[in-house]
C-alpha positions as YAML, in Angstrom:
chain: A
units: angstrom
residues:
- id: 1
  name: MET
  ca: [21.50, -35.75, -12.89]
- id: 2
  name: PRO
  ca: [24.83, -37.24, -11.64]
- id: 3
  name: SER
  ca: [25.25, -39.15, -14.91]
- id: 4
  name: GLU
  ca: [25.30, -35.87, -16.80]
- id: 5
  name: TRP
  ca: [28.30, -34.65, -14.82]
- id: 6
  name: LEU
  ca: [30.33, -37.86, -15.22]
- id: 7
  name: PRO
  ca: [31.91, -36.88, -18.60]
- id: 8
  name: LEU
  ca: [32.84, -33.51, -17.16]
- id: 9
  name: GLY
  ca: [34.56, -35.16, -14.21]
- id: 10
  name: LEU
  ca: [36.53, -37.51, -16.48]
- id: 11
  name: THR
  ca: [37.62, -34.58, -18.61]
- id: 12
  name: TRP
  ca: [38.80, -32.80, -15.47]
- id: 13
  name: LEU
  ca: [40.87, -35.83, -14.40]
- id: 14
  name: GLU
  ca: [42.49, -36.10, -17.83]
- id: 15
  name: TRP
  ca: [43.37, -32.41, -17.67]
- id: 16
  name: VAL
  ca: [44.94, -32.89, -14.23]
- id: 17
  name: ARG
  ca: [47.08, -35.76, -15.56]
- id: 18
  name: GLY
  ca: [48.15, -33.54, -18.45]
- id: 19
  name: VAL
  ca: [49.43, -30.84, -16.13]
- id: 20
  name: ALA
  ca: [51.05, -33.24, -13.66]
- id: 21
  name: SER
  ca: [54.45, -32.34, -15.05]
- id: 22
  name: LEU
  ca: [54.55, -28.68, -14.11]
- id: 23
  name: PRO
  ca: [56.80, -26.32, -16.06]
- id: 24
  name: GLU
  ca: [59.97, -25.06, -14.44]
- id: 25
  name: ASP
  ca: [59.16, -21.41, -15.16]
- id: 26
  name: PRO
  ca: [57.65, -19.92, -11.95]
- id: 27
  name: VAL
  ca: [55.28, -17.69, -13.89]
- id: 28
  name: LEU
  ca: [53.91, -20.59, -15.93]
- id: 29
  name: ARG
  ca: [53.67, -22.71, -12.79]
- id: 30
  name: LEU
  ca: [51.65, -19.96, -11.09]
- id: 31
  name: ALA
  ca: [49.37, -19.77, -14.11]
- id: 32
  name: VAL
  ca: [48.77, -23.53, -13.95]
- id: 33
  name: TYR
  ca: [48.02, -23.39, -10.22]
- id: 34
  name: SER
  ca: [45.63, -20.49, -10.79]
- id: 35
  name: ALA
  ca: [43.80, -22.36, -13.56]
- id: 36
  name: MET
  ca: [43.49, -25.46, -11.38]
- id: 37
  name: SER
  ca: [42.18, -23.38, -8.47]
- id: 38
  name: LEU
  ca: [39.62, -21.65, -10.65]
- id: 39
  name: GLY
  ca: [38.49, -24.97, -12.08]
- id: 40
  name: GLY
  ca: [38.11, -26.47, -8.63]
- id: 41
  name: LEU
  ca: [36.24, -23.40, -7.38]
- id: 42
  name: THR
  ca: [33.91, -23.61, -10.38]
- id: 43
  name: LEU
  ca: [33.14, -27.24, -9.61]
- id: 44
  name: LEU
  ca: [32.45, -26.42, -5.97]
- id: 45
  name: ILE
  ca: [30.04, -23.65, -6.94]
- id: 46
  name: MET
  ca: [28.26, -25.97, -9.37]
- id: 47
  name: VAL
  ca: [27.91, -28.61, -6.66]
- id: 48
  name: GLN
  ca: [26.58, -26.01, -4.23]
- id: 49
  name: VAL
  ca: [23.99, -24.82, -6.75]
- id: 50
  name: LEU
  ca: [22.86, -28.39, -7.36]
- id: 51
  name: VAL
  ca: [22.58, -29.14, -3.64]
- id: 52
  name: VAL
  ca: [20.69, -25.92, -2.87]
- id: 53
  name: SER
  ca: [18.33, -26.48, -5.82]
- id: 54
  name: GLU
  ca: [17.63, -30.03, -4.72]
- id: 55
  name: LEU
  ca: [16.94, -28.97, -1.13]
- id: 56
  name: ALA
  ca: [14.61, -26.19, -2.31]
- id: 57
  name: ALA
  ca: [12.75, -28.61, -4.59]
- id: 58
  name: ARG
  ca: [12.30, -31.08, -1.73]
- id: 59
  name: ARG
  ca: [11.08, -28.33, 0.58]
- id: 60
  name: GLU
  ca: [8.58, -27.17, -2.05]
- id: 61
  name: ARG
  ca: [7.29, -30.72, -2.56]
- id: 62
  name: ARG
  ca: [6.83, -31.14, 1.19]
- id: 63
  name: GLN
  ca: [4.96, -27.83, 1.41]
- id: 64
  name: VAL
  ca: [2.68, -28.75, -1.51]
- id: 65
  name: ALA
  ca: [1.92, -32.08, 0.16]
- id: 66
  name: PHE
  ca: [1.26, -30.31, 3.48]
- id: 67
  name: VAL
  ca: [-1.18, -27.85, 1.88]
- id: 68
  name: ALA
  ca: [-2.94, -30.65, 0.02]
- id: 69
  name: GLU
  ca: [-3.43, -32.47, 3.33]
- id: 70
  name: TRP
  ca: [-4.35, -29.55, 5.57]
- id: 71
  name: ARG
  ca: [-6.45, -27.31, 3.35]
- id: 72
  name: PRO
  ca: [-9.42, -29.74, 3.22]
- id: 73
  name: ARG
  ca: [-9.16, -30.13, 7.00]
- id: 74
  name: LEU
  ca: [-9.30, -26.39, 7.60]
- id: 75
  name: VAL
  ca: [-12.19, -25.94, 5.18]
- id: 76
  name: GLY
  ca: [-14.05, -28.79, 6.87]
- id: 77
  name: TRP
  ca: [-13.48, -27.32, 10.32]
- id: 78
  name: THR
  ca: [-14.86, -23.94, 9.22]
- id: 79
  name: LEU
  ca: [-18.09, -25.74, 8.32]
- id: 80
  name: ALA
  ca: [-18.29, -27.63, 11.61]
- id: 81
  name: GLU
  ca: [-20.12, -26.27, 14.61]
- id: 82
  name: GLU
  ca: [-17.20, -26.95, 16.96]
- id: 83
  name: ALA
  ca: [-13.45, -27.08, 16.58]
- id: 84
  name: PRO
  ca: [-11.93, -30.59, 16.63]
- id: 85
  name: ALA
  ca: [-11.13, -31.89, 20.08]
- id: 86
  name: THR
  ca: [-7.68, -33.02, 18.94]
- id: 87
  name: ALA
  ca: [-5.75, -31.90, 15.88]
- id: 88
  name: PRO
  ca: [-2.75, -33.69, 14.39]
- id: 89
  name: PRO
  ca: [0.48, -32.32, 15.87]
- id: 90
  name: LEU
  ca: [2.60, -30.07, 13.72]
- id: 91
  name: ARG
  ca: [6.34, -30.32, 13.31]
- id: 92
  name: ARG
  ca: [8.37, -27.20, 13.92]
- id: 93
  name: ARG
  ca: [9.05, -26.65, 10.22]
- id: 94
  name: GLU
  ca: [5.33, -27.04, 9.47]
- id: 95
  name: MET
  ca: [4.27, -24.20, 11.77]
- id: 96
  name: LEU
  ca: [5.02, -21.52, 9.19]
- id: 97
  name: TRP
  ca: [3.25, -23.46, 6.42]
- id: 98
  name: PHE
  ca: [0.17, -23.86, 8.62]
- id: 99
  name: LEU
  ca: [0.04, -20.17, 9.52]
- id: 100
  name: LEU
  ca: [0.46, -19.14, 5.88]
- id: 101
  name: LEU
  ca: [-2.42, -21.44, 4.92]
- id: 102
  name: TRP
  ca: [-4.51, -20.17, 7.84]
- id: 103
  name: THR
  ca: [-4.04, -16.50, 6.90]
- id: 104
  name: ARG
  ca: [-4.71, -17.18, 3.22]
- id: 105
  name: LEU
  ca: [-7.95, -18.97, 4.07]
- id: 106
  name: HIS
  ca: [-8.88, -16.22, 6.54]
- id: 107
  name: ARG
  ca: [-8.78, -13.61, 3.76]
- id: 108
  name: GLN
  ca: [-11.12, -15.70, 1.62]
- id: 109
  name: LEU
  ca: [-13.81, -16.28, 4.26]
- id: 110
  name: ARG
  ca: [-16.34, -14.06, 6.01]
- id: 111
  name: GLY
  ca: [-18.60, -14.10, 9.05]
- id: 112
  name: VAL
  ca: [-18.96, -17.25, 11.12]
- id: 113
  name: ALA
  ca: [-16.32, -19.13, 9.12]
- id: 114
  name: ARG
  ca: [-13.71, -16.61, 10.23]
- id: 115
  name: GLU
  ca: [-14.75, -16.96, 13.86]
- id: 116
  name: ARG
  ca: [-14.38, -20.73, 13.59]
- id: 117
  name: LEU
  ca: [-10.90, -20.32, 12.13]
- id: 118
  name: ASN
  ca: [-9.99, -18.15, 15.13]
- id: 119
  name: THR
  ca: [-11.41, -20.75, 17.51]
- id: 120
  name: LEU
  ca: [-9.35, -23.41, 15.77]
- id: 121
  name: PHE
  ca: [-6.25, -21.22, 16.10]
- id: 122
  name: PHE
  ca: [-6.60, -21.06, 19.88]
- id: 123
  name: SER
  ca: [-7.59, -24.72, 20.21]
- id: 124
  name: MET
  ca: [-4.34, -25.71, 18.47]
- id: 125
  name: ASP
  ca: [-2.41, -23.42, 20.85]
- id: 126
  name: MET
  ca: [-0.69, -21.45, 18.07]
- id: 127
  name: THR
  ca: [-0.40, -18.27, 20.15]
- id: 128
  name: GLY
  ca: [3.09, -19.02, 21.43]
- id: 129
  name: ALA
  ca: [4.44, -19.74, 17.96]
- id: 130
  name: VAL
  ca: [3.00, -16.51, 16.56]
- id: 131
  name: LEU
  ca: [4.32, -14.35, 19.40]
- id: 132
  name: ALA
  ca: [7.76, -15.93, 18.94]
- id: 133
  name: MET
  ca: [7.66, -14.89, 15.29]
- id: 134
  name: LEU
  ca: [7.36, -11.24, 16.33]
- id: 135
  name: ASP
  ca: [10.84, -11.47, 17.89]
- id: 136
  name: SER
  ca: [12.38, -13.16, 14.85]
- id: 137
  name: ARG
  ca: [15.11, -11.42, 12.88]
- id: 138
  name: ARG
  ca: [13.56, -12.64, 9.65]
- id: 139
  name: THR
  ca: [11.19, -10.07, 8.23]
- id: 140
  name: HIS
  ca: [8.88, -12.57, 6.55]
- id: 141
  name: ARG
  ca: [8.27, -14.36, 9.86]
- id: 142
  name: ARG
  ca: [7.41, -11.11, 11.60]
- id: 143
  name: LEU
  ca: [5.00, -10.22, 8.80]
- id: 144
  name: VAL
  ca: [3.27, -13.61, 9.06]
- id: 145
  name: GLY
  ca: [2.94, -13.23, 12.82]
- id: 146
  name: LEU
  ca: [1.48, -9.73, 12.50]
- id: 147
  name: ALA
  ca: [-0.96, -10.91, 9.82]
- id: 148
  name: CYS
  ca: [-2.19, -13.66, 12.14]
- id: 149
  name: LEU
  ca: [-2.70, -11.28, 15.06]
- id: 150
  name: GLY
  ca: [-4.47, -8.84, 12.76]
- id: 151
  name: HIS
  ca: [-6.93, -11.54, 11.71]
- id: 152
  name: LEU
  ca: [-7.53, -12.48, 15.35]
- id: 153
  name: ALA
  ca: [-8.29, -8.79, 16.10]
- id: 154
  name: SER
  ca: [-7.97, -9.31, 19.84]
- id: 155
  name: ASP
  ca: [-6.68, -6.42, 21.94]
- id: 156
  name: ARG
  ca: [-5.09, -8.90, 24.37]
- id: 157
  name: PHE
  ca: [-2.10, -8.83, 21.97]
- id: 158
  name: TRP
  ca: [-1.88, -5.02, 21.90]
- id: 159
  name: SER
  ca: [1.23, -4.84, 24.08]
- id: 160
  name: ASP
  ca: [2.99, -7.40, 21.86]
- id: 161
  name: VAL
  ca: [2.27, -5.59, 18.59]
- id: 162
  name: SER
  ca: [2.47, -1.94, 19.65]
- id: 163
  name: PRO
  ca: [6.31, -1.75, 19.92]
- id: 164
  name: LEU
  ca: [6.65, -2.91, 16.31]
- id: 165
  name: LEU
  ca: [4.94, 0.28, 15.18]
- id: 166
  name: GLU
  ca: [8.34, 1.92, 15.69]
- id: 167
  name: ALA
  ca: [10.22, -0.76, 13.73]
- id: 168
  name: ARG
  ca: [12.89, 0.53, 11.38]
- id: 169
  name: ASN
  ca: [11.57, -1.66, 8.58]
- id: 170
  name: PRO
  ca: [8.58, 0.21, 7.07]
- id: 171
  name: LEU
  ca: [6.93, -3.06, 6.00]
- id: 172
  name: VAL
  ca: [6.93, -4.31, 9.58]
- id: 173
  name: ALA
  ca: [5.70, -0.95, 10.90]
- id: 174
  name: LEU
  ca: [2.79, -0.87, 8.43]
- id: 175
  name: ALA
  ca: [1.87, -4.49, 9.18]
- id: 176
  name: ALA
  ca: [1.86, -3.66, 12.90]
- id: 177
  name: ALA
  ca: [-0.35, -0.64, 12.22]
- id: 178
  name: GLN
  ca: [-2.81, -2.79, 10.30]
- id: 179
  name: ALA
  ca: [-2.97, -5.31, 13.15]
- id: 180
  name: LEU
  ca: [-3.54, -2.53, 15.71]
- id: 181
  name: VAL
  ca: [-6.33, -1.00, 13.61]
- id: 182
  name: ALA
  ca: [-8.05, -4.39, 13.55]
- id: 183
  name: MET
  ca: [-7.76, -4.62, 17.35]
- id: 184
  name: ASP
  ca: [-8.89, -1.09, 18.32]
- id: 185
  name: ALA
  ca: [-9.26, 1.53, 15.59]
- id: 186
  name: ARG
  ca: [-9.48, 4.63, 17.81]
- id: 187
  name: ARG
  ca: [-6.53, 3.64, 19.95]
- id: 188
  name: ALA
  ca: [-4.51, 2.72, 16.87]
- id: 189
  name: MET
  ca: [-5.15, 6.05, 15.15]
- id: 190
  name: ALA
  ca: [-4.01, 7.91, 18.25]
- id: 191
  name: ARG
  ca: [-0.66, 6.14, 17.83]
- id: 192
  name: LEU
  ca: [-0.48, 6.12, 14.04]
- id: 193
  name: VAL
  ca: [-1.31, 9.74, 13.14]
- id: 194
  name: PRO
  ca: [1.66, 11.26, 15.01]
- id: 195
  name: LEU
  ca: [3.86, 8.60, 13.41]
- id: 196
  name: VAL
  ca: [2.73, 9.66, 9.93]
- id: 197
  name: ALA
  ca: [4.14, 13.14, 10.47]
- id: 198
  name: ARG
  ca: [7.54, 11.86, 11.62]
- id: 199
  name: ARG
  ca: [8.21, 8.95, 9.26]
- id: 200
  name: ARG
  ca: [8.41, 9.68, 5.57]
- id: 201
  name: ASP
  ca: [9.37, 6.10, 4.74]
- id: 202
  name: LEU
  ca: [5.82, 4.91, 5.36]
- id: 203
  name: ALA
  ca: [3.91, 4.71, 2.08]
- id: 204
  name: MET
  ca: [1.06, 7.23, 2.04]
- id: 205
  name: PRO
  ca: [-1.37, 5.04, 0.00]
- id: 206
  name: ARG
  ca: [-1.06, 2.31, 2.64]
- id: 207
  name: LEU
  ca: [-1.59, 4.83, 5.43]
- id: 208
  name: GLN
  ca: [-4.67, 6.24, 3.71]
- id: 209
  name: ALA
  ca: [-6.07, 2.73, 3.29]
- id: 210
  name: LEU
  ca: [-5.55, 2.08, 7.01]
- id: 211
  name: CYS
  ca: [-7.31, 5.34, 7.87]
- id: 212
  name: ARG
  ca: [-10.26, 4.42, 5.67]
- id: 213
  name: GLN
  ca: [-10.39, 1.04, 7.39]
- id: 214
  name: ALA
  ca: [-10.41, 2.73, 10.81]
- id: 215
  name: GLY
  ca: [-13.18, 5.14, 9.79]
- id: 216
  name: PRO
  ca: [-13.67, 8.93, 10.11]
- id: 217
  name: ALA
  ca: [-14.71, 8.74, 13.75]
- id: 218
  name: ALA
  ca: [-11.35, 7.24, 14.72]
- id: 219
  name: VAL
  ca: [-9.20, 9.35, 12.38]
- id: 220
  name: THR
  ca: [-10.61, 12.86, 12.83]
- id: 221
  name: PRO
  ca: [-9.72, 13.72, 16.49]
- id: 222
  name: PRO
  ca: [-6.00, 12.78, 16.35]
- id: 223
  name: LEU
  ca: [-5.69, 14.27, 12.86]
- id: 224
  name: LEU
  ca: [-7.03, 17.66, 13.95]
- id: 225
  name: GLU
  ca: [-4.76, 17.61, 16.99]
- id: 226
  name: GLY
  ca: [-1.78, 16.77, 14.80]
- id: 227
  name: LEU
  ca: [-2.57, 19.45, 12.22]
- id: 228
  name: ASP
  ca: [-2.71, 22.12, 14.91]
- id: 229
  name: ALA
  ca: [0.52, 21.05, 16.60]
- id: 230
  name: ALA
  ca: [2.66, 19.87, 13.69]
- id: 231
  name: ALA
  ca: [5.45, 21.85, 12.10]
- id: 232
  name: PRO
  ca: [4.82, 23.05, 8.52]
- id: 233
  name: ALA
  ca: [7.04, 20.29, 7.11]
- id: 234
  name: HIS
  ca: [5.00, 17.61, 8.91]
- id: 235
  name: ARG
  ca: [1.63, 19.24, 8.27]
- id: 236
  name: GLU
  ca: [1.80, 18.43, 4.56]
- id: 237
  name: ARG
  ca: [1.93, 14.68, 5.21]
- id: 238
  name: LEU
  ca: [-0.93, 14.89, 7.68]
- id: 239
  name: ALA
  ca: [-3.00, 16.89, 5.20]
- id: 240
  name: ALA
  ca: [-2.89, 13.90, 2.84]
- id: 241
  name: LEU
  ca: [-5.16, 12.12, 5.35]
- id: 242
  name: LEU
  ca: [-7.87, 14.81, 5.25]
- id: 243
  name: GLY
  ca: [-9.82, 12.78, 2.71]
- id: 244
  name: THR
  ca: [-10.27, 9.99, 5.27]
- id: 245
  name: ALA
  ca: [-11.59, 12.27, 8.03]
- id: 246
  name: ASP
  ca: [-15.07, 13.66, 8.67]
- id: 247
  name: PRO
  ca: [-15.38, 16.71, 6.33]
- id: 248
  name: ALA
  ca: [-17.78, 18.53, 8.64]
- id: 249
  name: ARG
  ca: [-15.40, 18.32, 11.61]
- id: 250
  name: VAL
  ca: [-12.22, 19.29, 9.76]
- id: 251
  name: ALA
  ca: [-13.90, 22.05, 7.72]
- id: 252
  name: PRO
  ca: [-13.18, 24.85, 10.27]
- id: 253
  name: TRP
  ca: [-9.46, 24.07, 10.19]
- id: 254
  name: VAL
  ca: [-9.51, 23.85, 6.39]
- id: 255
  name: ARG
  ca: [-11.29, 27.20, 6.01]
- id: 256
  name: ARG
  ca: [-8.83, 28.87, 8.36]
- id: 257
  name: CYS
  ca: [-5.93, 27.35, 6.44]
- id: 258
  name: LEU
  ca: [-7.22, 28.63, 3.09]
- id: 259
  name: ALA
  ca: [-8.02, 32.07, 4.48]
- id: 260
  name: GLU
  ca: [-4.55, 32.53, 5.98]
- id: 261
  name: GLY
  ca: [-2.71, 31.23, 2.89]
- id: 262
  name: GLY
  ca: [1.00, 30.51, 2.71]
- id: 263
  name: GLU
  ca: [0.58, 26.73, 2.69]
- id: 264
  name: SER
  ca: [2.16, 24.27, 0.28]
- id: 265
  name: GLU
  ca: [0.46, 23.15, -2.93]
- id: 266
  name: ALA
  ca: [-0.20, 19.67, -1.56]
- id: 267
  name: LEU
  ca: [-1.88, 21.02, 1.57]
- id: 268
  name: HIS
  ca: [-3.84, 23.56, -0.47]
- id: 269
  name: CYS
  ca: [-5.16, 20.82, -2.77]
- id: 270
  name: ALA
  ca: [-6.08, 18.56, 0.15]
- id: 271
  name: ALA
  ca: [-7.99, 21.41, 1.80]
- id: 272
  name: LEU
  ca: [-9.91, 22.16, -1.41]
- id: 273
  name: ALA
  ca: [-10.79, 18.49, -1.85]
- id: 274
  name: CYS
  ca: [-12.12, 18.40, 1.71]
- id: 275
  name: LEU
  ca: [-14.41, 21.39, 1.08]
- id: 276
  name: GLY
  ca: [-15.55, 19.84, -2.18]
- id: 277
  name: GLU
  ca: [-16.47, 16.65, -0.35]
- id: 278
  name: LEU
  ca: [-18.42, 18.65, 2.24]
- id: 279
  name: GLY
  ca: [-20.39, 20.54, -0.43]
- id: 280
  name: ASP
  ca: [-21.25, 23.54, 1.76]
- id: 281
  name: PRO
  ca: [-22.43, 26.53, -0.36]
- id: 282
  name: ARG
  ca: [-20.78, 28.88, 2.15]
- id: 283
  name: ASP
  ca: [-17.39, 27.75, 0.82]
- id: 284
  name: HIS
  ca: [-18.15, 28.91, -2.72]
- id: 285
  name: ALA
  ca: [-16.13, 32.12, -2.35]
- id: 286
  name: LEU
  ca: [-13.06, 30.26, -1.04]
- id: 287
  name: LEU
  ca: [-13.19, 27.82, -3.94]
- id: 288
  name: SER
  ca: [-13.64, 30.63, -6.44]
- id: 289
  name: ASP
  ca: [-10.60, 32.48, -5.09]
- id: 290
  name: ALA
  ca: [-8.49, 29.35, -5.53]
- id: 291
  name: LEU
  ca: [-9.19, 29.42, -9.28]
- id: 292
  name: HIS
  ca: [-6.82, 32.38, -9.56]
- id: 293
  name: VAL
  ca: [-3.83, 30.79, -7.82]
- id: 294
  name: ASP
  ca: [-0.69, 30.55, -9.95]
- id: 295
  name: ALA
  ca: [-0.17, 26.81, -9.33]
- id: 296
  name: PRO
  ca: [-2.11, 24.77, -11.95]
- id: 297
  name: ARG
  ca: [-2.42, 21.89, -9.51]
- id: 298
  name: VAL
  ca: [-4.36, 24.11, -7.12]
- id: 299
  name: ARG
  ca: [-6.59, 25.48, -9.90]
- id: 300
  name: PHE
  ca: [-7.40, 21.93, -10.96]
- id: 301
  name: ALA
  ca: [-8.30, 20.95, -7.38]
- id: 302
  name: ALA
  ca: [-10.48, 24.06, -7.06]
- id: 303
  name: LEU
  ca: [-12.39, 23.21, -10.26]
- id: 304
  name: LYS
  ca: [-13.02, 19.66, -9.06]
- id: 305
  name: ALA
  ca: [-14.25, 20.91, -5.69]
- id: 306
  name: LEU
  ca: [-16.39, 23.67, -7.21]
- id: 307
  name: ARG
  ca: [-18.11, 21.23, -9.52]
- id: 308
  name: ARG
  ca: [-19.80, 19.56, -6.54]
- id: 309
  name: GLN
  ca: [-21.64, 22.79, -5.68]
- id: 310
  name: ALA
  ca: [-21.75, 24.53, -9.05]
- id: 311
  name: ARG
  ca: [-24.43, 27.12, -9.76]
- id: 312
  name: ARG
  ca: [-25.79, 28.37, -13.04]
- id: 313
  name: ASP
  ca: [-24.10, 31.74, -12.66]
- id: 314
  name: ASP
  ca: [-20.68, 30.02, -12.39]
- id: 315
  name: GLU
  ca: [-20.48, 30.07, -16.18]
- id: 316
  name: ALA
  ca: [-18.63, 33.38, -16.14]
- id: 317
  name: LEU
  ca: [-16.24, 31.97, -13.54]
- id: 318
  name: LEU
  ca: [-15.43, 28.81, -15.50]
- id: 319
  name: THR
  ca: [-15.31, 30.03, -19.10]
- id: 320
  name: PRO
  ca: [-11.94, 31.87, -18.85]
- id: 321
  name: HIS
  ca: [-10.27, 28.62, -17.78]
- id: 322
  name: LEU
  ca: [-10.96, 27.05, -21.16]
- id: 323
  name: GLY
  ca: [-7.90, 29.01, -22.24]
- id: 324
  name: ASP
  ca: [-5.77, 27.96, -19.28]
- id: 325
  name: ARG
  ca: [-2.20, 26.99, -20.10]
- id: 326
  name: ASP
  ca: [-2.53, 23.69, -18.22]
- id: 327
  name: TRP
  ca: [-4.16, 20.75, -20.02]
- id: 328
  name: TRP
  ca: [-5.79, 19.32, -16.90]
- id: 329
  name: VAL
  ca: [-7.30, 22.66, -15.92]
- id: 330
  name: ARG
  ca: [-8.82, 23.10, -19.39]
- id: 331
  name: GLN
  ca: [-10.38, 19.64, -19.27]
- id: 332
  name: ALA
  ca: [-11.77, 20.20, -15.76]
- id: 333
  name: ALA
  ca: [-13.22, 23.58, -16.77]
- id: 334
  name: ALA
  ca: [-14.91, 22.03, -19.81]
- id: 335
  name: ASP
  ca: [-16.38, 19.20, -17.73]
- id: 336
  name: SER
  ca: [-17.64, 21.68, -15.14]
- id: 337
  name: LEU
  ca: [-19.31, 23.83, -17.80]
- id: 338
  name: VAL
  ca: [-21.11, 20.84, -19.29]
- id: 339
  name: ALA
  ca: [-22.26, 19.80, -15.80]
- id: 340
  name: LEU
  ca: [-23.66, 23.22, -14.84]
- id: 341
  name: PRO
  ca: [-27.29, 22.95, -13.72]
- id: 342
  name: GLY
  ca: [-29.73, 24.27, -16.30]
- id: 343
  name: ILE
  ca: [-27.22, 24.86, -19.09]
- id: 344
  name: THR
  ca: [-28.55, 24.01, -22.55]
- id: 345
  name: ARG
  ca: [-26.94, 22.48, -25.59]
- id: 346
  name: GLU
  ca: [-27.46, 25.73, -27.47]
- id: 347
  name: ARG
  ca: [-25.61, 27.70, -24.80]
- id: 348
  name: LEU
  ca: [-22.70, 25.25, -24.92]
- id: 349
  name: GLU
  ca: [-22.55, 25.62, -28.70]
- id: 350
  name: ALA
  ca: [-22.42, 29.40, -28.27]
- id: 351
  name: LEU
  ca: [-19.57, 29.08, -25.75]
- id: 352
  name: LEU
  ca: [-17.76, 26.81, -28.18]
- id: 353
  name: GLU
  ca: [-18.02, 29.38, -30.95]
- id: 354
  name: ALA
  ca: [-16.97, 32.23, -28.68]
- id: 355
  name: CYS
  ca: [-13.92, 30.43, -27.28]
- id: 356
  name: GLY
  ca: [-10.80, 31.95, -28.80]
- id: 357
  name: ASP
  ca: [-8.41, 29.20, -27.67]
- id: 358
  name: ARG
  ca: [-8.05, 26.22, -30.00]
- id: 359
  name: TYR
  ca: [-7.20, 23.84, -27.18]
- id: 360
  name: GLY
  ca: [-10.07, 25.15, -25.09]
- id: 361
  name: ARG
  ca: [-12.48, 24.45, -27.96]
- id: 362
  name: ASP
  ca: [-11.12, 20.91, -28.21]
- id: 363
  name: ALA
  ca: [-11.66, 20.40, -24.48]
- id: 364
  name: LEU
  ca: [-15.23, 21.72, -24.57]
- id: 365
  name: ARG
  ca: [-16.04, 19.71, -27.69]
- id: 366
  name: ARG
  ca: [-14.76, 16.56, -26.00]
- id: 367
  name: ALA
  ca: [-16.77, 17.26, -22.82]
- id: 368
  name: MET
  ca: [-19.94, 17.90, -24.83]
- id: 369
  name: ALA
  ca: [-19.49, 14.63, -26.71]
- id: 370
  name: GLU
  ca: [-18.92, 12.60, -23.57]
- id: 371
  name: GLY
  ca: [-21.47, 14.39, -21.42]
- id: 372
  name: ALA
  ca: [-20.93, 15.43, -17.83]
- id: 373
  name: ARG
  ca: [-18.89, 12.87, -15.93]
- id: 374
  name: PRO
  ca: [-20.00, 12.00, -12.41]
...
């Protein structure tokens, strides 16, 4: 409050009067001038902070009032059969607030309500404002615009969104990818998969989520093409998307990759996970061979994949891994033994007694107590 700063201002004036008679020594005079300058600068910064805080508080109050007014309208219009013939005009500063509210409501609704929101969007002629946001230098405006176009899911905006897939900002590039997937999944994957190999700044979990959203039918063809043509350094990133492709269609490439060897651990693990998902008994030998790889990460992936197609005679294959030096491998081997088809409690007790590794016995005892995990 201004009244709170009044005593401080009076104190400042008294201090100025006290230093009105400057000392004759140049060094002392410079010190006085420096102190006065610092004091004035401090006051200016305090005033700036107060002004900025007040402006932000006013803007927040206006936004809260806008949301309180417009949210019931939007909800009501989603329940109506037709969009309103005329909607209240929006000020320029209210455009962003409206689009934020529209996207938030769009995520909460399903089915016909979403279609009505899209109809309302076009009836209010918001297209121009959203397309203008794509050219903004402010990242948050570009993200809002891309979110709106993604919810509309209309390929008429493809040419407007597609260039942003090459944006230097990874957040903008991923938002553009999400909007393109919503418009045309197959076409988007044909653009996105080659980009995955080249750009390491794009977060892999987000890319995998986009591939799952697009579906195996859209992901598999460009992924196979990229895996065949990519350099070894790029192939590892593409292999991380194998879990989102159709296992039956990528299995030939995976089998060839495992048979040739020489691939990185990450690619090896992704290939094993793909064969495990497929569950083809013909891959049993490949999975068994991977149990003897030096890398514990690969052995763990092989055990997880083998568990999906385990046979009763795999006991001899799994038992030695109870004494593996890696904790995760021991736990996976114990879980696989407990999950073997036809194995009895008595046989598990015998394996427990015969196990010479203390940590392996602990792993098997834990797996027996918990039962086979799905």
